[in-house]
N, C-alpha and C positions, 0 to 999 in steps of 0.2 A: 244263452244262460252261461252253460262252461264253468260254475263254482265247483270246486273238490268238495263231495259231500263224505261222509264217513258212515260205515255199518258195520255194525261187529255181528256176525254170525257163526254158530258152531266155536264161537273162541276164538275165529280168526279175523281181522279188521280189512275190508275192505273199501279202498279210494273208487269212489265214481266221480261222474259229472254227468247231468242232464244236458243235453244236445240238443232239443228242442226247440225251432227258432220260431214256433208260433209261440203266444204267453198259454199258463196251464192254469185250466181253470178246474171247476167240476163235471165239465162236458166231454174233458179230454179221455179220451182214450187207448190213444197211442204215448210211449216213451221211446225218446231214443238215449240211448246210455251208453256212455264212453267207462265201460271196467275192464282192468286188467291190458289196458293199451286195444281193447278190440271193442267193436261198436255192436251193442245188443238191441234188438228193438223187443218193447215190452207191450202189450195189446191188452184192454178189458176183455173179457168173452161174456159170452149173454149173462152168467151167473155174477159179473162183478168182480171176477178173479183175475189178479194179471196172471199172465204166461207168457212167455219167451216165443216170439215168432221163431222163422228159420234161419238159422245163421252159424256162423263159423265157429263161434264160442256156444258151448253148451252147458248150462248153467244148471243148478239140481232146479227143481219147482218149489220148494220152500225158500230158496234163496229169490228166486225170482220174486216169489208173492212178499218177501220180506224186503226189496227194493222198491216195489211197488207201493206199499204202506207207509215206508220211507219218504217219498217222493209226495203221495198223497198229505202225508199228515206236515211236511216241510211248507210246502206250496196251500196248505188249506182246499185241498181238493174235495 
């Protein structure tokens, strides 16, 4: 993938890239994202809410959900 995508959260613009190597479908439950030069992994929990896996960059839960929704909308998940 690797296309730069953009999201605005709390009046701040973020540019991120989806780094998944496999195609993204409705069954996708894990996303690898590059944001602010750091790799972040998002997973869908049992309630179908996007949450961040453990990692070096700690994002706000609302931003993680916004990123997951943004990818879902762009890739028609």
